[in-house]
C-alpha positions in Angstrom: 10.5 -11.9 -25.0 6.8 -12.4 -23.4 7.9 -10.9 -20.1 9.3 -7.7 -22.1 6.1 -7.4 -24.2 4.0 -7.7 -21.1 6.0 -4.9 -19.4 5.3 -2.7 -22.3 1.5 -3.3 -22.5 1.3 -2.9 -18.7 3.2 0.5 -19.1 0.9 1.7 -21.6 -2.4 0.7 -20.2 -1.9 1.3 -16.4 -0.9 4.0 -14.0 1.5 3.2 -11.1 2.6 5.0 -8.2 5.3 3.8 -5.7 5.6 5.1 -2.0 8.4 4.1 0.3 8.1 3.8 4.0 10.5 6.9 4.2 7.9 9.1 2.7 5.2 10.8 5.0 2.4 9.6 2.7 3.0 6.1 3.5 1.0 6.1 6.9 -1.8 7.9 5.0 -1.9 5.1 2.5 -1.9 2.6 5.4 -5.0 4.3 6.7 -6.7 4.4 3.4 -5.9 0.8 2.9 -7.2 -0.2 6.3 -10.7 1.6 5.3 -11.2 -0.4 2.2 -13.7 -3.3 2.4 -11.0 -5.6 0.9 -9.0 -5.2 4.1 -12.1 -6.5 6.1 -12.0 -9.7 3.9 -8.4 -10.2 3.0 -6.7 -13.5 4.3 -3.2 -12.2 4.4 -2.9 -9.2 6.6 -0.5 -7.0 8.5 -1.5 -5.5 11.9 -0.2 -1.7 12.0 -0.6 0.3 15.2 0.0 4.0 15.3 -0.8 6.5 18.0 -2.8 9.7 17.7 -3.3 12.8 20.1 -7.2 12.5 21.2 -9.1 15.5 22.2 -8.2 14.9 26.0 -4.7 15.0 25.1 -3.9 11.4 25.7 -2.2 9.4 22.8 -4.7 6.9 21.7 -3.9 3.7 19.3 -5.2 3.2 15.9 -5.2 -0.4 15.2 -5.2 -1.1 11.4 -5.4 -4.3 9.4 -3.8 -3.9 6.0 -3.2 -6.4 3.1 0.1 -8.1 3.9 3.3 -8.5 1.7 2.6 -9.5 -1.8 0.1 -8.4 -4.4 -3.7 -7.9 -3.7 -6.3 -6.9 -6.2 -9.1 -4.7 -5.0 -12.1 -2.7 -6.3 -12.0 1.1 -5.9 -14.8 3.3 -7.3 -15.7 0.5 -9.6 -12.1 -0.1 -11.1 -9.6 -2.7 -10.4 -6.5 -1.7 -8.3 -3.4 -3.7 -7.8 -1.8 -3.3 -4.3 1.8 -4.6 -4.1 3.8 -4.5 -0.9 7.6 -5.3 -1.0 10.3 -5.2 1.6 14.1 -4.8 0.8 16.3 -6.7 2.8 19.5 -5.0 1.7 18.2 -1.3 2.4 17.8 -0.5 5.9 15.1 2.4 7.1 15.6 3.1 10.8 12.0 4.6 10.8 10.4 1.3 9.7 9.4 -1.7 11.9 12.1 -4.3 11.6 14.4 -1.7 10.1 13.7 -2.6 6.3 12.7 -0.1 3.5 9.2 -1.2 2.4 7.6 -0.1 -0.9 3.8 0.1 -1.6 2.9 0.2 -5.2 -0.6 1.2 -6.3 -1.5 0.4 -10.1 -4.6 1.1 -11.7 -5.7 -0.4 -14.9 -6.5 2.2 -17.8 -5.0 5.5 -18.4 -7.2 7.6 -16.4 -5.1 9.2 -13.6 -8.0 10.6 -11.6 -8.9 7.5 -9.9 
């Protein structure tokens, strides 16, 4: 009963977005997370390396440290944000490292979607 009540309260007082590793914005969110101060101090991290085309035409590595699997609270523009990373063992994604589908859920508290 309490779990159901909590889910209703959370749905009313928060805004959440889920992005899977199949979506092209997933890499952009990784880069955004890497730039957050929280990622510099987190104790549970995932190392992600992507390559980009440099001005000289060479492929250069971009090494990112992002919050690891599980839930993480961080401050963004003065508001608390919950970052949850999960991985599905049953659903495979050929584009993902390790082949598993990953979901990144970002939840903000309050009803303001402009954050």
